[in-house]
N, C-alpha and C positions, 0 to 999 in steps of 0.2 A: 358374412363376415367382411368387411373392407378395411383395407391398410391405408393410412395415410402419413406422409413425412411431415413433420410439424415443427413450429418454433425456429430455433437458431439455425438450423441447417436450410431451411427455406429462406429465412432472412439473409443468411449470409451468401447463399447461392445467388440471390437476385442482385446482391451488391458486388458479386464477383471476387469475394473474398473465401479464402481457405474454410472449408468445413471442419470443424474439430469433433463434433460429436453429432451423432443422427438419432434423433428420437421419433418414435412412431406412436400414433394413435389407431385403436382397433375399435371400429364401429361396428355393433350388432353382433356381440360375441360375449361369452361369459367364461370365467375362469376354467371351467371344465375342459370346454373347447380348446383352449390354448394348451394347457397342461396336456391333453391327449395327442397335441401334435408335437411335443417335446419341449415346450418352453417351460422354463422354472420361474415360479412365483418368488419374488424378492419383496415386493411391497407391503409394508404392515398397514399403513393407515388407508391405502388404497390399491386396488390390483394393478402391480407393474411386474411384467415378466421380461426374461432374457431370452432373446432368441437362441435356439439350441446350436447355431452355427456361428452368427457373427457375434453373439452376446450383446447386441444392441437392445436398448430397452423398448418395450412395447407395452403401452399403457392403455387399459381399456377407457372409452370415452367416459368422461364423468362430469358431474355438477359439483359445486360447493356451495355449502350455505353456512353463513357465520353463525356461530354457536356461543363462543366465548370470547376472551380478550387475546390480543396479540396476534402471531401469525400462524398459531397451532390450533386456535379454536375453531375449526371448520369440520361441518359433518359432510362427508363425501357419499355420493350416489353415483354407481356404475353400472345401471340396470342396461339391458340391451336396447331400449327404447332411447337411450341418449344419443343425440345426434351430434354430428361433427362440429356444427354451429354452437350447440350448447357448450361443447368442451371449449371451442376457442373463445367463447364469451368470457369464460373467468380468468383468462390470461391478463397480464400486466398491461402491455404495451400492443398497439395495433400492428408494429412491425413484427412482434412475436406472435400474433393471432393469425398467421396464415399457414396453410397446408398444401401439400401437393399429393395428387392423387397417384396410382401406380402407372397412369398413362402420361404422367407429365403436366396434367392439367393443374392450374393454381386455383385455390380455392381463398377467395379474400372477402369474407363476408363485412368487414370492418375498415375498409380503405388502408391496409397496411402498404400495398404498393405505392399509393399515391403519397403517403407519409415518407415512404423511402425516397421517391422522387423529390419530395419537398425538403428532404433532409430534416425530418420532425421526428421527435420522440413524443408520442400522445397515448394517453391512457384509452382503455377500450370502453370501460364503462365505469359508472359509479361505484361499482363493486371493488374498484382499486384501493378505495378507502378502508376497506375491511382489513387489508393486510399492511402494517406499518413497515414491515421489511421492503416493501415496494418503493419508498421515499430513497431508502440506499441503492436498491436496483436501478432506477432511474438515473441517479447520480454516477453509477458504475457504468451504466451504458453510454452516459454523456461523455465520460472520460475515454472509453472504448472508441465511440465513433467521432469525437471533436475534430479530428484531424481531417475528417471528411465534410466537415461543415455543418454538423447536426446541431441542433438547438433543442430545447424542451419547450413544448407547444406552451401558450400562455395559460390556457385553461388546466393543464396539467401541473404547471407552477402554482397556481393558485391552489390547487386541491391539496398538492403536498404541504404548502403553508398552513391550509386549514387542518390537516391531519397532525402537524406539529404543536399548532395552537391549540388543540384539543388533547394533548397530552398522550397520543397514541403512541410516540416512541419510547414511552416509559415501560411498555411491554416487551421490548427487545430484549433478547438474553445478550450478555458480553460475548458469547462465542460467536453468534450470528452478526453483531456489529463487527467484531475484527474478521471474520470470514468475508464480508463484503469489502472491507476496507484494504485487506491483504490483496484480494483481487483487483482491486481499483489499482492499487499502487503498481501493479504490474500491466495495467493497460497502456496504451499509447500515450495518453496524456491524463497522468494522475492529478495534476493540479485542478483540473476541469471538476474532478470528484469533490473536492473540498470546496470549490467555488459554488457548485451546485447545493451543497449541504448548507453553505452559508446563506445563499439566497432565500432558501426557504425556512431559514431559522433552526435547521437540524444540527448545524455545528453548534451552536451554543448549548444545545441539549447533550449531545454526545462527545463533544470535544471542547468543552468550556475554556480550558486553558488555551488553547489554540486560536479560539474566537475572540479571546480576550486581547490578543495581540494586535487586532486591527484597530487602528487609531492611535496606537502608542508610537511616539516619535522616537527616534535616534538621531545621533549628530548628524548633520547634513554632509560634513567633510567625509566621513567614511560611509555613509548610507545616504546617497543623492535621492534615493526613493523614499526617504524619511519613515514611512511606515512600515513598523516590524511585521505586521501580517502580509504586507505585500512582499517584504523582503523574504519572508519564509517561503512563499510560493514561488518567487524567483529563483531562490536557492533549490527548490525541488524541482523546477524545470532544468536546472544546471545538472542535478543528481542523476536526472534521467539521461540527459546528453551523455555525461560522463560513464553512466554505468551501463549503457546499452549493450556493450559487448561482454558483460558478465553474466554468470549463470543467473537463473532465476532466484536462487536463495539470496545470493549476494546483492542482487539488485533491491530484493525486499529489505535487506538490513540497511543498505546504504539509504534509501529513499524515506524509509520510517526515521532513521536518525535524523536525517535533515528535516522532516516535518515537526521533530520534537526538539531540536537543539536550542532553541531560544525560548522556550516555554516561559522561563524565568521573567523575562523583561516584561510580562504582562503584570508582575507582582512588584514592579519598581515603584518605590514611594514617589509620588507626583512631585514632591519638592527638588528632587535631584534630576528630574528629566530635562533633556533628552539622553543623559547619561545613564549607564545600568552596571554600577559597580557591583561585583559580585554576583552577578545573575548567573553565572555558570553553576554555581553549587545549587541554588534555587532551581534553575532547569533540570540539572540532573535528578532532583528530588521529584520535581513534577513529572518527569518522564518515566521515573520509576513507578510512581502511583499510577499513572495511565497505562503503563504495561502490566500491572497488576490487576488493575480494573478490569481489563478486557483479555487477561490471559495470553499476553502476546508470547510466542514462542521464545524460550532462553535466549538462542542466539541472536534473535532480533532485538530482544529487549538490552542485552547487553551491550550491543554496539550503541544503542539509543543513549543509554545512561552514560557511557565513555564520551561519545562525541560532545554530550550536552556539557559534561563536565571539564573536558580537555580541549575544545575546539580553538579557545583562545591561546593556549599554550602553542597548538600547531602553528597559527597565524605568526606567533612571535618567535617561531623556532630559532631564527637567527640572533635573537637577543638574549636567548637563554644561556647559561652558563653549562658548560659539559656536564657536570654533576646534575643539573636540572634536566637536562635531556635524558641522562640516564635514568632519572626517576620517573620521567615520563614514560619511557619504553617499558620500565617495570610496571607501572600502574596500567598501562595497556596490555600487559603480560604478553609482549611481544617477542621477548627472548624465548619464552617456551612455545608461543604460538605465532610465529613470523607470519603465517598466512593471513592473520588478524590484522595486521597493519594497514596494507594497502586500501581495504574498504574504509578504514577510520580516515585515511588520507584522502580519498575520494570524497567523503562526505564534508570534511573541512574545506577542501578545495571549492566543492558546490557552494558551500557558505560563503565563501570570498568572491566567488564569481557572481552570486545572486544579488548583484548590485547594480543600479543604473550606471552603465559606462565602465564597469569592470568585468563585464562578461567574457572578454578576451584577453585579459590580463594573463601573463604567466604566474605560475604558482610554484616557484623554486623550492618550498618548503618540502614538497613531495619527495623529490630527489635527495634533498638533504638529508631528512629524517630516515630515508630508506638506506642511504650510504652510512648513516650512523649505525643503523640496525646491523648491516653487513658487516662493519667495522668490529663490533662488539662481537659478533659471532665467531671472529677469527681467533678471539682469546678461549681456550678451553681449559677447564679444571684439569685435566689430566696432564697436560703440559707442566702446570704448576706443581702438580703432586710429584711428578717425575723429578722436576728441577730442585724444589725445596722440600718435599715430603709433608706439606701442610695438610691439615685436617680440620674440620668443623669450621668454628666461627673464623679462624685465622685464614683458611682457605678462601671462604666466603669474601672477606675483606680484600685479599689481595686480588681476588677475581674481579670484584667490582672496581677496585682502583685501577686494574688495567685497562678495564673497559671504558672507564672515563678518560683515561689517556688517549685510547684510540679514538674516541669522540672528540678530543680536543684537536687531535691531528686532522681529522675531517673538517672541522671548523676552520683550522688555519688553512686548509687547502682552499675552502670555500672564499674566505676572506682576501687571499692572495691572488685570486683570479681576477683579471682585469675587467 
């Protein structure tokens, strides 16, 4: 029985990057041997075991043969005669098809080290095309390593295009599409994920409304970059910059909201272009439909719909009447959930800065709306009850009136500033 460290741990070690997970392949063994040594079997489709002490995953070396459609239609064989090279051959990219022996020797039968040196993502074999999920995985790895100068090998790009053209992506489940997309949004360069999908035609299949934005013009005065699709990716780059110090959950919420905030512009009647009157409501509807299609988590879906619907309100915050600002805060549920306002504002700021020449402009709307929220929080129902004894609708009306008055004072303070 021989043990080998495989996959991402070997790849990232050679790239001098932190190793997140360590996976192992066991060659020349059977399940009974591992169980006798205290390993716990967890794999259903093929033998995977947890180490009794480290709880790291140890999988018997295996081969896979395509039997059905999609990424689940594989027949696995994990006999003791399966070699390490047999196991590595079934993997997606050469940089993921390397192993390290217990003495530290790198086993690299498919040129993974050379592709690391060349900063290239290249498939191992023609078997790559048997699993449509690999199209998304390559795009995600491109997002992960884009900042290191990695590119997708031309032959792999062509293979991905062929898979898309043959309709292979129709076998992907919504859960797996979202899983890969969610992980991509938390990589160092999420924009590269969508660029890679668009390049091979997958974006039009999986995110049609997003793909439709490319080639749609906007008024040059407000959008010097003109193209709505380009603007969306520029805004996503800004969202990455603005959300980098937030927790992963908030980063995901903000970045997905920015990706979906302008979907409605792809539905604008051609005769009114480059203007997009009323695109906000359409964007919210399309974002909601996309969230449901891919079963996006509720918190992520909620912010996406709100940003799509109200980002223009945020941009025009100083033009809004105090009562309208109050309605905006109510629509965002910011009075009950004040922690939900900052992610909304970050997404709107990313939208505003995701334009050619606007990247470093100030966005005072953030401070203004936060100050408006803080001012409304000073008005408490208990104070009104103690002072006037109001209840029910009368209390709600007085509470709202006083909060609007507070917003008016905040606005006057901003207007009076030199």
